[in-house]
C-alpha positions as CSV (number, residue, x, y, z in Angstrom):
1,M,3.4,-6.5,4.0
2,P,3.6,-4.2,0.9
3,R,5.3,-1.0,1.2
4,F,4.6,2.2,-0.4
5,I,6.3,5.8,-1.0
6,S,4.5,9.0,-1.2
7,A,5.2,12.3,-2.0
8,H,3.5,15.5,-0.9
9,I,3.6,19.1,-1.3
10,I,3.6,20.8,2.2
11,A,4.6,24.4,1.1
12,C,1.6,26.1,2.8
13,M,2.3,24.5,6.1
14,T,4.2,25.8,9.0
15,R,7.0,23.9,10.2
16,Q,4.9,23.3,13.4
17,Q,2.1,22.0,11.4
18,V,4.3,19.6,9.5
19,E,5.8,18.3,12.8
20,Q,2.3,17.7,14.2
21,L,1.3,15.9,11.0
22,V,4.3,13.6,11.2
23,K,3.7,12.9,14.9
24,R,0.2,11.8,13.9
25,F,1.6,9.5,11.3
26,V,3.7,7.7,13.5
27,E,1.1,7.6,16.3
28,E,-2.0,6.7,14.5
29,S,-1.3,3.3,12.9
30,S,-4.4,1.4,12.1
31,D,-6.2,-0.7,9.3
32,G,-2.8,-2.2,8.7
33,V,-1.3,1.0,7.9
34,R,2.1,2.0,9.4
35,N,4.3,4.9,8.8
36,L,8.0,3.6,8.4
37,R,9.8,6.9,7.7
38,V,9.0,10.7,6.8
39,Q,11.6,13.2,5.2
40,C,10.7,16.7,4.7
41,D,12.1,19.9,3.3
42,T,10.2,22.8,4.7
43,V,12.2,25.2,2.4
44,L,11.2,23.4,-0.7
45,G,7.8,22.4,0.6
46,R,8.2,18.7,0.0
47,M,7.6,15.6,2.1
48,V,8.5,12.0,1.2
49,C,7.0,9.1,3.4
50,E,7.5,5.3,3.5
51,W,4.5,3.0,4.6
52,E,3.5,-0.4,5.1
53,A,-0.2,-1.0,4.0
54,P,-2.4,-3.9,2.8
55,D,-2.7,-2.0,-0.5
56,S,-2.9,1.4,-2.1
57,D,-6.6,1.9,-1.5
58,T,-6.3,1.2,2.1
59,L,-3.4,3.6,2.3
60,I,-5.1,6.3,0.5
61,D,-8.4,6.1,2.6
62,W,-6.2,6.3,5.6
63,L,-4.4,9.3,4.4
64,E,-7.6,11.1,3.5
65,A,-9.2,10.5,7.0
66,R,-6.2,12.6,8.2
67,N,-7.0,15.2,5.6
68,V,-4.1,14.3,3.3
69,R,-5.0,14.1,-0.2
70,F,-3.4,13.7,-3.5
71,R,-3.7,16.8,-5.7
72,G,-1.8,17.4,-9.0
73,S,1.1,15.8,-10.5
74,G,3.4,17.0,-7.7
75,E,2.1,14.3,-5.4
76,W,2.1,10.7,-5.8
77,M,2.3,7.2,-4.6
78,M,4.0,4.0,-5.6
79,R,4.4,0.5,-4.6
80,V,7.9,-0.5,-3.8
81,Q,8.9,-3.8,-5.7
82,I,12.5,-3.5,-5.8
83,E,15.0,-1.7,-3.6
84,A,18.7,-1.5,-3.1
85,V,20.1,-1.2,0.5
86,D,23.7,-1.0,1.6
87,G,24.7,-2.3,-1.9
88,K,22.3,-5.2,-2.0
89,V,19.4,-5.2,-4.5
90,T,16.3,-7.2,-3.1
91,T,12.6,-7.8,-4.4
92,V,10.1,-6.5,-2.0
93,G,6.6,-7.7,-1.3
């Protein structure tokens, strides 16, 4: 399954709202979309997520159904094609 990384601005959200959103990501896997990891910095107002999804359009639609939209250049998504984990470089998807 293809993997994606997305970056989001969460500056206007409280810590509790961010926790609720992340919990929804974990619990609401559907349409082939599954959240693998979320990392947040509530002080800087940034969130980075790792996903499995059939394609970017499906992931974007899934996020929009949960009121998460990509606004401006500070938010983005990319498909993971190469990664290095524990000193080993691999091709993904």
